[in-house]
C-alpha positions in Angstrom: 122.6 92.0 57.8 122.9 88.8 59.7 120.1 87.0 61.4 121.8 87.7 64.8 122.2 91.4 64.1 118.5 91.6 63.1 117.5 89.9 66.4 119.7 92.3 68.4 118.1 95.3 66.7 114.6 94.0 67.3 115.4 93.5 71.0 116.7 97.0 71.2 113.5 98.3 69.6 111.4 96.4 72.0 113.3 97.8 75.0 113.0 101.3 73.6 109.2 100.9 73.1 108.8 99.4 76.5 110.4 102.5 78.0 108.0 104.7 76.0 105.0 102.8 77.2 106.1 103.0 80.8 106.6 106.7 80.5 103.2 107.5 78.9 101.2 104.9 80.9 101.3 107.0 84.1 100.8 110.6 83.3 100.9 112.9 86.4 99.0 116.1 85.9 99.0 119.1 88.2 95.4 119.9 89.1 93.7 123.2 89.1 93.2 122.6 92.8 96.3 123.9 94.6 98.7 121.2 95.9 96.9 118.4 94.0 97.9 116.1 91.3 95.8 113.9 89.0 96.9 110.4 87.9 94.5 109.2 85.2 94.6 105.4 84.9 93.3 103.8 81.7 93.6 100.5 80.0 94.9 97.1 80.9 96.0 96.6 84.6 98.7 94.2 85.6 101.1 93.9 88.6 104.1 95.5 86.9 102.0 98.4 85.6 100.5 99.1 89.0 104.0 99.0 90.6 105.1 101.5 87.9 102.2 103.8 88.9 103.1 103.6 92.5 106.9 104.2 91.9 106.3 107.1 89.5 103.8 108.7 91.8 106.0 108.4 94.9 109.0 109.8 92.9 107.0 112.7 91.6 105.7 113.6 95.1 109.3 113.3 96.5 110.4 115.8 93.9 107.4 118.2 94.4 107.2 118.7 98.1 104.2 121.1 97.8 101.9 118.3 96.8 99.3 117.4 99.5 96.7 115.4 97.6 96.8 112.8 94.8 93.7 111.8 92.9 93.8 108.5 91.1 91.1 108.4 88.3 90.2 104.8 87.3 87.4 105.9 85.0 89.3 104.7 82.0 89.7 101.1 83.4 87.1 98.8 82.0 86.0 95.4 83.5 88.0 93.7 80.7 91.1 95.7 81.7 91.3 94.1 85.2 90.0 90.6 84.4 93.5 89.1 84.3 94.5 91.0 87.5 93.3 89.2 90.6 90.9 91.5 92.4 92.4 90.5 95.8 95.8 91.4 94.5 94.6 94.7 93.0 92.9 95.6 96.3 96.1 94.9 98.2 98.1 97.0 95.6 95.7 99.9 96.1 96.0 99.5 99.9 99.8 99.5 99.7 99.8 102.6 97.5 97.4 104.3 99.9 99.6 103.4 102.9 102.8 104.6 101.1 101.2 108.0 100.3 99.8 108.5 103.8 103.3 107.8 105.2 104.5 110.6 103.0 101.8 112.9 104.3 99.8 112.8 101.1 96.0 112.4 101.0 95.2 109.8 98.4 91.8 110.0 96.7 90.4 107.4 94.3 87.6 108.0 91.7 85.9 106.2 88.9 86.0 102.5 90.1 83.7 100.3 88.0 80.8 98.6 89.7 82.2 95.1 89.1 85.5 96.0 90.8 83.6 97.3 93.8 81.4 94.2 93.9 84.4 91.8 93.8 86.2 93.7 96.6 83.1 93.6 98.8 82.3 90.0 97.9 85.9 89.0 98.9 85.5 90.8 102.2 88.7 92.7 101.6 89.1 95.7 103.9 90.3 98.7 101.9 90.3 101.9 103.8 90.4 104.5 101.0 88.7 107.8 100.2 86.6 107.5 97.1 84.3 109.6 95.0 82.1 108.7 92.0 83.9 111.0 89.6 86.9 113.3 89.3 84.4 116.2 89.2 83.0 115.2 92.6 86.5 114.9 94.1 87.4 118.4 92.8 84.2 119.9 94.2 85.1 118.4 97.6 88.7 119.6 97.5 87.6 123.1 96.3 85.0 123.2 99.1 87.8 122.5 101.6 90.2 125.0 100.2 89.7 128.8 99.9 87.7 128.1 96.7 90.4 129.6 94.5 91.6 127.8 91.4 95.3 127.8 90.8 95.8 128.8 87.1 99.4 129.6 86.1 100.1 131.6 83.0 
């Protein structure tokens, strides 16, 4: 095998693995709360990844018209995971996601922000109008309290 063929194969492998990473980096899980999805977010945050989260979420909601609420769980994002992501930029990205979802008639809910992220947003005087809860459990309690208290379990 020539050097050029080897480089071409390696590039193809990289492209293949990038697609896999994009696919698994934004799981969308139907919640036990009717008409609600959960988007757990863990690991390193950067602009392209956040744009992928927004695109994949909006596409999913476009395909599943029954969805009314989307819960984004940032519990798995550590301080180190967002250090390279400018906090102002992240706040603006969240605000953009929030606006997009609201325009689609979806109630966006955010849970699990780490204290440093919150401190940086407040310190920078960034106005972010979002619904937040301490944990996924607290958000589910709120949503179940607003619904008819039934849990949607499909067999």
